[in-house]
N, C-alpha and C positions, 0 to 999 in steps of 0.2 A: 504493500501498499505505500502511494506515494505521501513525500510532508504535507502536501495543502490538504489532503485529504484526512491524516491523521490529526491537523492543524483544528478542523474542521469540528472529527469528534470530541477533543477535546475538550471543545468551548461548549457543546452541547452536552456532554457528561460534567463540566464543572458549575453548567448552570443549571441541570437537575438538579448535581449534589444542594446546590443553595435555596432551592426552590423545596428538596425534601428539610434540608435543616431547620426550615420557616414551617415546615408541615408538621415536625417531630416537636418543636417546640409550643406548636397549638395544641398538640395532643396531649402532652404533658399537663400544659395548662387547662386543659380541659378534665384529663384524670386527675389532677391537684381539686379542682370546683365539686367535681362529683366527691371524694373523699372528704371534704369538707362539709357539706351540706347536712343541714339538719334535716334528718327525713321523720315523718310526722306516722306513715304509715307504711303497710307493706306493701302496698302498689309503687308507692311514691320508692319503697328499696330495693322492690323488683326492676322497676324501670332504671334506678339509677346504677342496680348491680350491671345490668344487659346492656345500658349505655359505657360501663364503664370497659367492661369486656372488649366491647366492638372497639375501642380505642384501642386499649392494649393490642389486640388482634393490628388492628392498623399500623399499630409505635411497630410494630416487629416486624410488618412487611416494609414500611418505609428502611427501616434497619437493615433488613436484610438487600435491599436494593442497594443502600451506601454500601456495603460491605462490595457488592459487585461491580459499582461506581469503580472506588479505589483501587478491584482487580483492574480494571479494564482503563484503569488511568497508567499505572503502575507498567502495565502492559504496551499503551502506548508509547512510554516510557523505555522501553526495552526492545521496544519496533517490533511485536508479538502480538500487536491486537488483529482482530479479525481471524484468527487462523482459530478454526473447531477443536476445545480440548478434547474432543474421545477421537476423528479421525485426519485432526491436522489439516483439512483443505481449507480453502480461501471463506471465509461467511459472506456471505452473497452481498453486496454493499445495500442493497434494499432491503433486508432484513437488519443492517446495523441502523438504518436510518430508524425504523418503526422500535428496533431496541438495542440502541448503542452498547450497551452492558451485556449483550448477549455472548454466551459463553458455548453454545455449540450450533451448526449449520442446523439449516431444516431438518433434514433427514435425520442426524444424529440427536437432534432434539426430541424428536417421536420417538428413539429408539429409547431415551434415557425417560420421558415420562410414560414408556409401557413399563421400563422395569421397578418405579417405582407403585405402581398399582399393583 
């Protein structure tokens, strides 16, 4: 992958990282607010508990994506960005446009997902 394309993906990844940090901050604030609420009845408690679990799940997804972004930025530095971790072929640029922190090409992603079920 040429330097100009690597720079483009580096910018995309860095921008996404900043967005995720903002989302994480918001989710953490929301979780804190839920924990600090005075809940008057069972329905309030159930609703707050559900919202807290949802926020925690979303937070985990954001943190996982941040790890993938950090790995992708490291790969850009090492000039190994865009290489499938399973087969070693180049990941199609169109796929990287959609998911710039993709670890696998389309074929290997399907194999990986089937192995996880």
